[in-house]
Wavefront OBJ file of the C-alpha trace (Angstrom):
o trace
v -34.149 -9.830 -43.047
v -31.388 -11.172 -40.811
v -29.858 -14.469 -41.798
v -28.779 -17.351 -39.612
v -25.020 -17.991 -39.966
v -24.414 -21.119 -41.916
v -21.597 -23.515 -41.212
v -19.227 -23.474 -44.154
v -15.584 -22.871 -44.824
v -14.869 -19.127 -44.297
v -11.845 -17.019 -44.973
v -10.124 -15.551 -41.777
v -9.420 -12.177 -43.236
v -12.308 -10.223 -41.823
v -11.745 -11.624 -38.273
v -8.273 -10.337 -38.446
v -9.743 -6.922 -38.639
v -11.284 -7.308 -35.053
v -14.721 -8.588 -34.317
v -16.078 -5.091 -33.778
v -15.020 -3.760 -37.124
v -16.100 -6.929 -38.927
v -19.560 -6.578 -37.338
v -19.763 -2.827 -37.993
v -19.171 -3.715 -41.777
v -21.444 -6.827 -41.775
v -18.488 -8.934 -43.287
v -19.591 -12.239 -41.951
v -23.137 -11.807 -43.025
v -21.884 -10.815 -46.493
v -19.679 -14.045 -46.556
v -22.889 -16.066 -45.706
v -24.559 -14.246 -48.516
v -21.863 -15.264 -51.002
v -21.785 -18.950 -49.883
v -25.536 -19.468 -49.424
v -27.372 -17.283 -51.956
v -24.689 -16.912 -54.652
v -23.098 -20.308 -54.250
v -19.834 -18.697 -55.042
v -16.707 -20.915 -55.195
v -14.434 -21.082 -52.083
v -11.563 -19.375 -53.988
v -13.910 -16.379 -54.750
v -15.162 -16.195 -51.172
v -11.539 -16.015 -49.895
v -10.379 -13.664 -52.477
v -13.471 -11.233 -51.652
v -12.673 -11.615 -48.058
v -9.076 -10.435 -48.438
v -10.283 -7.613 -50.824
v -12.826 -6.375 -48.363
v -10.399 -6.659 -45.401
v -8.127 -4.333 -47.188
v -11.117 -2.114 -48.081
v -12.301 -1.891 -44.540
v -8.837 -1.150 -43.264
v -8.488 1.676 -45.765
v -11.858 3.133 -44.760
v -11.075 3.009 -41.042
v -7.956 4.973 -41.642
v -9.928 7.434 -43.589
v -12.397 7.851 -40.702
v -15.329 5.815 -42.069
v -16.166 3.326 -39.420
v -19.444 2.018 -40.964
v -20.657 1.519 -44.573
v -22.934 4.544 -44.398
v -19.826 6.589 -43.922
v -18.369 5.524 -47.311
v -18.590 8.031 -50.075
v -17.872 7.801 -53.911
v -14.847 10.021 -53.210
v -13.467 7.634 -50.641
v -14.011 4.743 -52.986
v -12.153 6.519 -55.920
v -9.272 7.108 -53.255
v -9.267 3.484 -52.439
v -9.022 2.493 -56.116
v -5.985 4.833 -56.419
v -4.625 3.348 -53.181
v -4.759 -0.187 -54.892
v -2.639 1.071 -57.879
v -0.090 2.614 -55.413
v 0.163 -0.856 -53.781
v 1.406 -1.998 -57.115
v -1.519 -4.459 -57.708
v -2.053 -5.773 -61.225
v -4.924 -4.360 -63.189
v -6.838 -7.810 -62.875
v -6.513 -7.592 -59.128
v -7.761 -4.146 -59.032
v -10.778 -5.143 -61.099
v -11.479 -7.953 -58.768
v -11.167 -5.617 -55.750
v -13.685 -3.307 -57.337
v -16.016 -6.262 -58.154
v -15.922 -7.310 -54.575
v -16.775 -3.768 -53.297
v -19.698 -3.422 -55.855
v -21.118 -6.903 -54.904
v -20.735 -5.932 -51.274
v -22.640 -2.626 -51.464
v -25.477 -4.225 -53.580
v -25.834 -6.687 -50.766
v -25.999 -3.877 -48.164
v -28.579 -2.048 -50.134
v -30.681 -5.215 -50.570
v -30.504 -5.838 -46.788
v -31.675 -2.245 -46.210
v -28.613 -1.363 -44.313
v -27.765 1.687 -46.594
v -30.092 3.670 -48.704
v -27.872 4.413 -51.577
v -24.993 2.518 -53.192
v -21.773 4.702 -53.386
v -20.255 2.275 -55.672
v -22.901 2.637 -58.507
v -20.718 4.822 -60.643
v -17.333 3.402 -59.556
v -15.440 2.694 -62.747
v -12.486 0.217 -63.354
v -9.560 2.501 -64.230
v -9.076 1.076 -67.806
v -7.453 4.385 -68.786
v -4.483 3.540 -66.783
v -3.740 0.918 -69.282
v -4.002 3.280 -72.291
v -2.377 6.543 -71.148
v 0.000 7.562 -73.956
v 3.768 7.825 -73.270
v 4.715 10.952 -71.353
v 7.856 12.858 -72.615
v 10.817 13.456 -70.217
v 11.835 16.982 -69.663
v 14.862 16.333 -71.824
v 12.726 14.968 -74.645
v 10.397 17.835 -74.304
v 13.195 20.379 -74.691
v 14.485 18.631 -77.802
v 11.089 18.716 -79.405
v 10.608 22.357 -78.559
v 13.814 23.278 -80.017
v 13.290 21.177 -83.147
v 11.958 24.050 -85.369
v 14.952 25.930 -86.799
v 15.196 29.127 -89.054
v 15.657 26.698 -92.112
v 11.952 25.941 -91.717
v 9.836 28.611 -93.501
v 7.172 28.442 -90.743
v 9.527 27.943 -87.732
v 8.041 30.740 -85.780
v 4.556 29.408 -86.055
v 5.664 25.817 -85.264
v 7.772 27.036 -82.160
v 4.773 28.980 -81.057
v 2.351 26.061 -81.436
v 4.495 23.596 -79.603
v 5.382 25.940 -76.895
v 1.661 26.658 -76.316
v 0.690 23.012 -76.415
v 3.044 22.019 -73.856
v 3.164 25.303 -71.870
v -0.464 25.569 -71.344
v -1.534 21.835 -71.634
v -4.037 22.438 -74.356
v -6.128 19.951 -76.220
v -5.494 19.835 -79.900
v -8.910 21.316 -80.547
v -7.849 24.268 -78.309
v -4.731 24.977 -80.244
v -6.373 25.383 -83.528
v -9.314 27.547 -82.179
v -7.259 29.977 -80.105
v -7.685 33.416 -81.482
v -5.445 36.251 -81.480
v -7.731 38.062 -79.290
v -7.531 35.335 -76.689
v -3.765 36.331 -76.058
v -3.056 38.129 -72.822
v 0.728 38.125 -73.149
v 1.292 41.081 -70.828
v -0.510 39.119 -68.076
v 1.126 35.698 -69.066
v -2.169 34.264 -69.825
v -4.282 32.763 -72.702
v -8.030 32.507 -72.816
v -9.128 29.079 -73.769
v -12.662 27.729 -74.759
v -12.617 24.051 -73.836
v -15.268 21.324 -73.866
v -18.680 22.658 -73.833
v -17.286 26.234 -74.624
v -16.217 26.606 -71.127
v -13.821 29.494 -70.682
v -10.837 29.243 -68.582
v -7.581 31.418 -68.281
v -4.305 29.394 -68.389
v -0.987 30.826 -67.405
v 1.864 30.409 -69.796
v 5.694 30.776 -69.130
v 8.153 33.231 -70.536
v 9.397 30.729 -73.157
v 5.940 30.345 -74.699
v 5.287 34.129 -74.382
v 8.455 34.910 -76.270
v 7.670 32.283 -79.033
v 4.024 33.482 -79.555
v 5.169 37.280 -79.609
v 7.735 36.469 -82.073
v 5.260 34.670 -84.359
v 2.626 37.303 -84.061
v 5.149 40.052 -84.836
v 7.359 38.409 -87.528
v 5.292 35.827 -89.378
v 1.572 35.881 -88.895
v 1.134 39.309 -90.613
v 2.732 37.792 -93.841
v 0.514 34.803 -93.690
v -2.798 36.661 -92.943
v -4.446 37.408 -96.337
v -7.981 37.902 -95.016
v -8.859 34.290 -94.562
v -7.438 33.728 -91.048
v -10.807 34.368 -89.307
v -8.928 35.768 -86.278
v -7.282 32.387 -85.505
v -3.776 32.478 -83.989
v -2.230 29.573 -85.837
v -2.360 29.795 -89.733
v -1.337 27.276 -92.463
v 0.958 28.314 -95.356
v -2.007 29.612 -97.299
v -3.212 31.960 -94.639
v -6.177 29.827 -93.402
v -6.755 28.484 -89.902
v -4.641 25.533 -89.087
v -6.677 22.242 -88.944
v -6.338 19.543 -86.436
v -4.763 17.252 -88.935
v -2.374 19.976 -90.011
v -1.311 20.404 -86.312
v -0.843 16.776 -86.078
v 1.383 16.553 -89.139
v 3.630 19.367 -87.866
v 3.989 17.724 -84.556
v 4.947 14.326 -86.113
v 7.528 15.898 -88.380
v 9.351 17.433 -85.421
v 9.082 14.058 -83.345
v 10.624 12.311 -86.233
v 13.377 14.849 -86.626
v 14.371 14.691 -82.914
v 14.415 10.875 -83.151
v 11.928 10.409 -80.227
v 10.833 6.667 -80.507
v 7.855 7.133 -78.175
v 4.520 7.456 -79.752
v 3.673 11.022 -79.569
v 0.259 12.702 -80.378
v -1.041 16.106 -79.591
v -2.598 14.694 -76.308
v 0.827 13.396 -75.203
v 1.934 16.935 -74.824
v -1.267 17.724 -72.614
v -0.303 14.574 -70.645
v 3.253 15.672 -70.244
v 2.267 19.102 -69.113
v 0.235 17.581 -66.288
v 2.761 15.029 -65.464
v 5.676 17.503 -65.197
v 3.706 19.973 -62.935
v 2.755 17.113 -60.627
v 6.408 15.810 -60.566
v 7.433 19.086 -59.426
v 4.975 19.522 -56.638
v 2.016 21.329 -58.206
v -1.273 21.192 -56.281
v -3.780 18.703 -57.982
v -6.706 21.215 -57.928
v -4.499 23.957 -59.635
v -3.560 21.447 -62.381
v -7.306 20.523 -62.639
v -8.075 24.105 -63.283
v -5.476 24.562 -65.881
v -6.434 21.518 -67.709
v -10.116 22.468 -67.558
v -11.438 19.262 -66.035
v -14.925 19.299 -64.444
v -14.245 16.560 -62.104
v -10.918 16.205 -60.158
v -11.274 12.377 -60.542
v -10.136 12.916 -64.220
v -7.167 14.840 -63.139
v -6.217 12.173 -60.652
v -5.341 10.003 -63.551
v -2.214 11.944 -64.017
v -1.232 11.134 -60.428
v -0.806 7.676 -61.667
v 1.737 8.619 -64.269
v 3.556 10.670 -61.574
v 3.657 7.795 -59.202
v 4.871 5.543 -61.916
v 7.652 7.867 -62.545
v 8.563 7.929 -58.893
v 8.543 4.107 -58.868
v 10.756 4.017 -61.865
v 13.308 6.374 -60.284
v 13.294 4.230 -57.035
v 13.823 1.094 -58.974
v 16.688 2.590 -60.950
v 18.467 4.225 -58.190
v 17.776 2.580 -54.844
v 20.254 -0.261 -53.886
v 17.326 -2.585 -53.274
v 15.037 -1.437 -55.998
l 1 2 3 4 5 6 7 8 9 10 11 12 13 14 15 16 17 18 19 20 21 22 23 24 25 26 27 28 29 30 31 32 33 34 35 36 37 38 39 40 41 42 43 44 45 46 47 48 49 50 51 52 53 54 55 56 57 58 59 60 61 62 63 64 65 66 67 68 69 70 71 72 73 74 75 76 77 78 79 80 81 82 83 84 85 86 87 88 89 90 91 92 93 94 95 96 97 98 99 100 101 102 103 104 105 106 107 108 109 110 111 112 113 114 115 116 117 118 119 120 121 122 123 124 125 126 127 128 129 130 131 132 133 134 135 136 137 138 139 140 141 142 143 144 145 146 147 148 149 150 151 152 153 154 155 156 157 158 159 160 161 162 163 164 165 166 167 168 169 170 171 172 173 174 175 176 177 178 179 180 181 182 183 184 185 186 187 188 189 190 191 192 193 194 195 196 197 198 199 200 201 202 203 204 205 206 207 208 209 210 211 212 213 214 215 216 217 218 219 220 221 222 223 224 225 226 227 228 229 230 231 232 233 234 235 236 237 238 239 240 241 242 243 244 245 246 247 248 249 250 251 252 253 254 255 256 257 258 259 260 261 262 263 264 265 266 267 268 269 270 271 272 273 274 275 276 277 278 279 280 281 282 283 284 285 286 287 288 289 290 291 292 293 294 295 296 297 298 299 300 301 302 303 304 305 306 307 308 309 310 311 312 313 314 315 316 317
């Protein structure tokens, strides 16, 4: 059903886009809907108008000239674009609310058949990402085990694998000796849902693992190792808690003040790759993410790093 335009105060943001584009995206009709049917406050209407003007501008640049051309992938890109603009989390959530309300309106009007925003999530994880170690901090941590530690070879192998392959802690402790393909520079990992992936590791990790397998693991293995690579002092498979305690010991030894968990090393792995120009889909494959949108979270960390460098070194930062 087509509504008559109702006289009421209306923000000018959509009109600034050009009448044709505003009409193509039904922005004036949406504002009428907000004012007449929802009775939204003037401040809300004006905020939504500005949010949708930004949204439509972004979609036009991406080649979507009508609502039907907007896909879930484009909406995710838009959310990351908002983060890149430096908007506060509250502003990003309001933008997402505006977009969701807008598409529900279009579906109700019969202008589109499906709502591309129905699974669009507010990026709460941006607020809870653990600290990422710098390259220097990572090098200090990996060098922390010394020959004074009885299980130094194991600990060095564990840390090098965790950072070198971006493994989840559950993957550290379930990695089998048979999963090592050191001649090829690979390890076979069974991730979530027992999905298998091959992850490359560098020469440092290869050297550390080879040293452990040759020099220490045979002395730990008393028949209770179950084929697992990482064993505890009693020759049994290392547990998640055991791995966490080992990591904490070396974090404390190096004096790193950031909160470092096993997952921090996985975040650090992904962030360092992206900082040095790695392709996002290659990182997705190495991390074992089913959806690239999950991997895109790490581009946030990368962009924050770039922003911090700019702020620190640019004369007008």
